[in-house]
N, C-alpha and C positions, 0 to 999 in steps of 0.2 A: 818810417814809408811814405812817402812824398804822394800829395794827390796833384797830378797834373791836371793843366786849366782842359782838356778834353774832357776828362774823366766827370771833373762837377760840372762839363756843360750835360754830361749824359746822366746824372744820379739824378733820380728822383728824390724830391723835399717838396714836402706841403708848405705854403706863401702864408706865411701869419697873418699877413691882411688880408685872406682870404677865408680866415677863420671867423666866423659866428662868434658874439660874445660867451654864447652858453658853450663851445667848444673849446673857447680860451680856461674859460672857468673848470672846464670837465681838468685840463691840461693842467693847469695851475693846482687844482685838488689832488691829481693823483702826485704832483709832484710833492706838495707838502707833504702828502702821502709815506714817500716813499724817500727824501732826500737825504736823509744822515743812514741811509740802509749802504753798508759795502759787499759791493759787486763784484764775484768771482769772475773768470775770463768768461767768454761771452762762446766759447766751445761747449765750459763747462754749464753755462746756463742755457744752453742747449739742451746736453748731456740730463742733466738736471731737473727739467724742467719746473725751473727757476722762477719761483712765485711770484717775484718778484717783475721780471721778464716779463712773467704771463697778465700782469693785471697793465703792464705800458703797453704789448702789442694786442691787448683786449682792447683800451680804449684807444690807440688809434683804428685801426679797425672798424669800431663804431662809429668814431668822425669821419673814416674814407666812406663812412653807405653798408660797409658789412651788419647783413642781418642774421638773426638765428647760430651767433658765436657758441661754439662748443670747448671743451677742454679737448677736447677727441679731433679737432680743428687744427689747432695751432702745437697738438704732439706730432700730428703727420708732418706737420710745417716745418717746426723744429729737427723730427729725425731728417727733411732733405735736406734744410741748412746746412745740419750736423754732413750729412754723406757730401754736400759740394765742400763743405769745410777740409773735410777729410782729403778729396780729391786734389784739390788745390795745394794742400800741405802736401799730399805725395808729388805733385809735379813741380813748386818748389825746392824740397827736396832731393829729386834728381837734379833741376839744373844745377842747385847748388853743388851737387857731387862729382857733375861734370865741370863745371869753374873749376872746383879746386884740384882735379884730376890736369887740369889745365896749365894750371900756373905750377906744377911737381915737373 
């Protein structure tokens, strides 16, 4: 999959230059903790509530200023993301099916 320039223009990515030292240390600490971990597919991470995924996401939510984080918040977020991925998969599957028919 290729990311087009217009996609990158709308992608929200934290600016590392704006992170304070404490935040950078937190990110590096989590990286050191998980760097040797083997990750399942992204959809599998959301389905199983993969603990390392939760560690990463909790860290970023704290850096972004979220307070009172709970497992319930992340689990609801993962369920919502998983539903969106399933919808996208169905839409793409339908598009592929139409393309396949057009080629024959």
